[in-house]
N, C-alpha and C positions, 0 to 999 in steps of 0.2 A: 503492500499499499504507499503512492506517495504521500507526501505531507509537506501542508503549506509552513508547518511551524519551523521556523528557525533560530528563536529563543527561547529559552526554559527558564523561569523565573521562581526560584525557591523560598520559602519562610524556612527562618533558623529553627524555632522551638515547636516542635510538633512535626518535622519535616526533616531538614537536616541534622536536626537534635532531638533527640529520643523525647517520650512525653515526661513531663516530671516526676520524680520517682516517688513513690507513695509514702518513703520511709521517711525522705526530706519531708513533706507535708506534713505527717505527726512529728518530726521535729521541731520545725517553726512551729505548730500550734502546741506544743508542749512550753517552749522559749517563751511565748507571749502569754504562756497562763490562758488560754483559751482550749475548748475542744475544739475538732477539726468541723464539725458543722457549724461552729460560733465564727470560726476563722474564714470560711468562705466567702461570705457574702463582703466582710471587712478588707479583704485580702483582693479581690474585683475593684471594688468601690472607688478607689483612686489609680487605678493602675495604669488606665490611658493617660496619666497625667506626669507618672512615674515614666513608664514609656516613653511619651513626647519631650522629656527633658524639664518639664517645667515645674516640677517636684522632686526634690532631692530622696535618696532611698533614707536618708537620716530621720526625714521628716515623715515620710512615708509609715516606716515601722513606728514613728514615733507615736504617731496616731493608732495606730493596729493595736500596741501595745498598753498604749494608755484603755482604751476601748475595755480590753480584758479586766482594767481594774485590781487585776492581784501582782503583778510584778513592775517594780520600778524599769520605767524604759531609760537607761542610762548607755552614755554610748558605747562601753565593753559591750555589753548585752546588745544592742543594735547592731554593732558589727558583727559579730558572732550568728545573728541570726541573717544578715545578709550574707555572709559568708555562704551557709546552708543554701539558700534559695539562688544564688547563681550556681553551685555547684548542681543545683538539680535542675536548672534548666540548659545547662551548656554539656551534660552528656551525649556526643557525639552519633549520630546513628551511621555508624561506617556502611551501610549498605546504600544509603542514598548518599552519601560523598564518592562510592565506587563507582556509581552511574553516573553520578556528575563529571565524574572524570571520562568515562567511555563518552559521555556525548560530547565533550570538546574533542577527543580524539577520531569524532567524527565529523567532525564539523560545526556542530552546532554550540551556539552561544549559551553564556549560562550567567543568569544574576541573581543577587541575593535580594530579598528586598522583606525588611524584619521589624517588627517593635521589639525595640531595645533599650531598656533605660541605661543610663549612662554609665553608672557602677557594673553591671552585666559586662558591658563592652570592657570597661577597663580592665575587670577583671580577665577579661578572653585577649585582652592584649598585653599584656603583663611578661609572656612569656611566648615560647614560639610555638605553642601548644594547637594555637590556631593560627599558623602561618597558611594553612590551606584557603585561608577566605581571600586570599590574594590569587589564588589560580582563578577565580571567576573573575569575569569581563567586566562586572560594575560588582555591587556590594553596598547597599544603601540600608542605615539604621536609622531609625526615629529619633533619636536623641538628638543625633547630628544635623538632623533639619528642622527642628520644633514641628514635625508633623507624625501623624499614625495613619495605620490602618484600623480603620477601613474609610478613611476619607480618601475622595475621590484626588487632591491633589496628590498625594502620596505616589499614586498609582501615574499619575500624568508626568509625575519627575520623574518613575523611572524608565518611563517610554522615551521621556525627554533626553536623557544622560544616555539610553541603548542608542536614540536616533532609529526608533524601530518601529512600525504599524503596529495595534493593536490587536491584530488580527494575525498577525505573524507569532506572535507571543503566546504561550503557554503559562500558567501561573499554577502551584503547588501550594496549599494552605490547609491548616488542621481546623480552620476554623469556617464554619459556614457563612458567617455574617461576611466575614473579609473575603471570601469565593463569590459570594452572588455579586459586592461592591466591584469588582476586577471584570466580573461576567457584566455590570452595567456600563461599563467602559468599554465595551467590544471586546476585551479579552479572554481569551480562550482559559477557563480556569477547572482546576480539578480537586474537591473535598478530600484530601489526606486523611488515611486511616491507618495503613501500612503498608509495608512494602509488597505483600502478597495481595491484597487486594486491590492497588493501584496499577502493577503491571498489566493485568489485562485490558484496562481501558488504555491507557497511553499506549498500549500496541494497537488495538483497533479502534479507535476513536480519533486519535492523532500518529498513527505510522510511526511513534517512535522507538527504537531499540530497545528493549528490555531483557535481553539476554541474561546480562549481567544480575539482575534482580532475581530472574526467574533461576538460576544457578545458584544463588546463596541463602543461606538461610534470613528468615525477617531477623531483623532485631530485635524486634517488637514481643515475638513468640513467646 
């Protein structure tokens, strides 16, 4: 099958990165003095502003810890919570990274479009573990531009920097809200849940090579 896709755009957390580790969520809740059910709405409440870079990680966690009412939000505790949270979102999905490299080897362009808070990005940039990000033709992180998905401006910025038409791109994200926002702009998009589920759709709908995904074990299994 021939494809009109020339560029594949990947989210980081949940696509290039594995889903947030459950044990990390439990530890964060414990450190915040909250139950996991109580943590979840507080965790999401200001998350987009944290991703945008308009809210510091220190203030974000201070608000959550304060809401728990049983723990003092001192700087040492907040730094500890942030370290756990950063680790939980930056575990690499090796199968997707291998696939991205295989796409580039076959002439496709690849890009990263991700909501990423400032402190998480600093965490990733502080050593060479994430040097592979430079292999991508473009990597846009929300905190660098004060924009977040699902805002249309963030997608448009990505297309502008790529110099590519929307219908020539395929976007993969684990959030359906972000997928629908991309589709509204004419970008082909796939709601990513696992490499095993994605592989048939990538091949059948867009004619992309998926042999690497089919030959390897799904990291989410």
